[in-house]
C-alpha positions as semicolon CSV with decimal commas, in nm:
position;residue;x (nm);y (nm);z (nm)
1;M;-9,310;-10,518;6,686
2;L;-9,392;-10,144;6,674
3;R;-9,158;-10,063;6,454
4;S;-9,266;-10,377;6,182
5;N;-9,601;-10,219;6,238
6;A;-9,554;-9,885;6,119
7;L;-9,334;-10,008;5,858
8;Q;-9,634;-10,234;5,745
9;R;-9,854;-9,925;5,704
10;F;-9,649;-9,697;5,485
11;T;-9,608;-10,056;5,234
12;S;-9,978;-10,096;5,200
13;L;-10,108;-9,974;4,884
14;P;-10,379;-9,693;4,964
15;T;-10,088;-9,512;5,192
16;L;-9,815;-9,516;4,924
17;G;-10,097;-9,379;4,684
18;T;-10,196;-9,111;4,915
19;V;-9,853;-9,009;5,002
20;A;-9,740;-8,974;4,643
21;S;-10,067;-8,730;4,552
22;V;-9,974;-8,543;4,823
23;V;-9,589;-8,464;4,698
24;L;-9,740;-8,476;4,344
25;F;-9,986;-8,150;4,478
26;G;-9,744;-7,982;4,651
27;A;-9,482;-7,968;4,349
28;T;-9,746;-7,887;4,133
29;L;-9,826;-7,611;4,361
30;A;-9,472;-7,484;4,382
31;W;-9,428;-7,492;4,012
32;W;-9,744;-7,245;3,966
33;A;-9,615;-7,029;4,205
34;H;-9,301;-7,006;4,020
35;V;-9,460;-6,938;3,676
36;F;-9,722;-6,692;3,834
37;S;-9,414;-6,522;4,029
38;A;-9,157;-6,464;3,757
39;P;-9,134;-6,139;3,551
40;A;-9,359;-6,143;3,208
41;P;-9,097;-6,170;2,926
42;L;-8,968;-5,867;2,700
43;A;-9,180;-5,829;2,379
44;P;-8,956;-5,877;2,074
45;P;-8,862;-5,519;1,917
46;Q;-9,063;-5,380;1,637
47;P;-8,944;-5,409;1,310
48;A;-8,873;-5,068;1,147
49;P;-9,144;-4,891;0,921
50;R;-9,064;-4,961;0,599
51;A;-9,035;-4,645;0,364
52;A;-9,311;-4,543;0,149
53;L;-9,310;-4,691;-0,250
54;D;-9,220;-4,480;-0,506
55;T;-9,479;-4,492;-0,792
56;S;-9,412;-4,234;-0,972
57;A;-9,223;-4,448;-1,244
58;G;-9,504;-4,652;-1,266
59;A;-9,726;-4,354;-1,401
60;T;-9,614;-4,424;-1,747
61;L;-9,634;-4,783;-1,769
62;F;-9,786;-4,958;-2,070
63;G;-9,726;-4,597;-2,239
64;A;-9,992;-4,417;-1,985
65;Q;-9,988;-4,075;-1,918
66;P;-9,935;-3,956;-1,592
67;D;-10,199;-3,778;-1,435
68;Q;-10,104;-3,418;-1,349
69;G;-10,391;-3,350;-1,093
70;Q;-10,658;-3,188;-1,313
71;H;-10,934;-3,389;-1,141
72;N;-10,850;-3,256;-0,795
73;A;-10,980;-2,939;-0,922
74;V;-11,336;-3,091;-0,949
75;Q;-11,505;-3,067;-0,644
76;L;-11,848;-3,240;-0,593
77;L;-12,127;-3,031;-0,391
78;G;-12,430;-3,204;-0,445
79;V;-12,561;-3,524;-0,640
80;L;-12,915;-3,511;-0,813
81;S;-12,922;-3,928;-0,894
82;L;-13,302;-4,042;-1,022
83;D;-13,176;-4,352;-1,196
84;A;-12,851;-4,478;-1,396
85;Q;-12,918;-4,289;-1,696
86;H;-13,083;-3,967;-1,555
87;G;-12,885;-3,771;-1,268
88;A;-12,688;-3,459;-1,232
89;A;-12,436;-3,353;-1,024
90;I;-12,348;-2,985;-0,901
91;V;-11,974;-2,925;-0,929
92;T;-11,727;-2,652;-0,898
93;I;-11,421;-2,670;-1,118
94;G;-11,091;-2,493;-0,961
95;D;-11,213;-2,123;-0,895
96;Q;-11,544;-2,129;-1,118
97;P;-11,878;-2,034;-0,950
98;A;-12,089;-2,431;-0,912
99;R;-12,302;-2,534;-1,192
100;V;-12,516;-2,850;-1,276
101;I;-12,364;-3,095;-1,507
102;R;-12,601;-3,395;-1,683
103;V;-12,461;-3,738;-1,705
104;N;-12,251;-3,742;-2,022
105;G;-12,212;-3,374;-2,005
106;K;-11,866;-3,198;-2,040
107;L;-11,721;-3,041;-1,744
108;D;-11,451;-2,881;-1,947
109;D;-11,244;-2,973;-2,260
110;S;-11,178;-3,319;-2,203
111;T;-11,353;-3,424;-1,888
112;T;-11,726;-3,567;-1,912
113;L;-11,931;-3,674;-1,620
114;A;-11,974;-4,045;-1,671
115;E;-12,190;-4,202;-1,406
116;V;-12,387;-4,043;-1,105
117;R;-12,401;-4,257;-0,790
118;P;-12,575;-4,149;-0,465
119;H;-12,293;-4,037;-0,281
120;S;-12,014;-3,964;-0,577
121;I;-11,988;-3,932;-0,928
122;I;-11,741;-4,074;-1,213
123;V;-11,564;-3,845;-1,424
124;K;-11,412;-3,959;-1,744
125;R;-11,090;-3,826;-1,902
126;G;-10,886;-3,970;-2,188
127;G;-11,024;-4,330;-2,069
128;L;-10,907;-4,300;-1,722
129;Q;-11,216;-4,304;-1,486
130;R;-11,209;-4,163;-1,159
131;E;-11,440;-4,163;-0,877
132;I;-11,511;-3,811;-0,679
133;T;-11,734;-3,860;-0,344
134;L;-11,911;-3,647;-0,155
135;P;-11,729;-3,429;0,128
136;V;-11,881;-3,522;0,487
137;A;-12,096;-3,246;0,596
138;E;-12,021;-3,173;0,955
139;N;-12,375;-2,984;1,056
140;P;-12,591;-3,049;0,802
141;S;-12,936;-2,824;0,751
142;A;-13,114;-3,066;0,543
143;F;-13,108;-3,462;0,441
144;V;-13,283;-3,577;0,176
145;R;-13,311;-3,932;0,059
């Protein structure tokens, strides 16, 4: 009779649900303990960096003449921008002293000042335009806006 009473206790529905819940909770705790204690997976190897593209072949695409760096000789020192049509830039070309050039003024035989912007200028040479920006001043002594 004692045995049938204990057997009857474990066959009741609420008791079976409780036992199953405790077993499931223990299995879940064991699984998460295994997941958190496992070593981190290795990172996939990084691909080798790509080689730089050689764009020199495209320099003469569609009949254009390659730029031989003539624009690099122009250095922008300052901008005097009043509006789109009235402006000037303080530039040096190569080893020459600084001078002021107005919009549509000639920098040299084939280069003109096309546009003056607040922090840059646009120079035009042979139909090609290039933007030259003001260098960032490390310790400016004056700032005018």
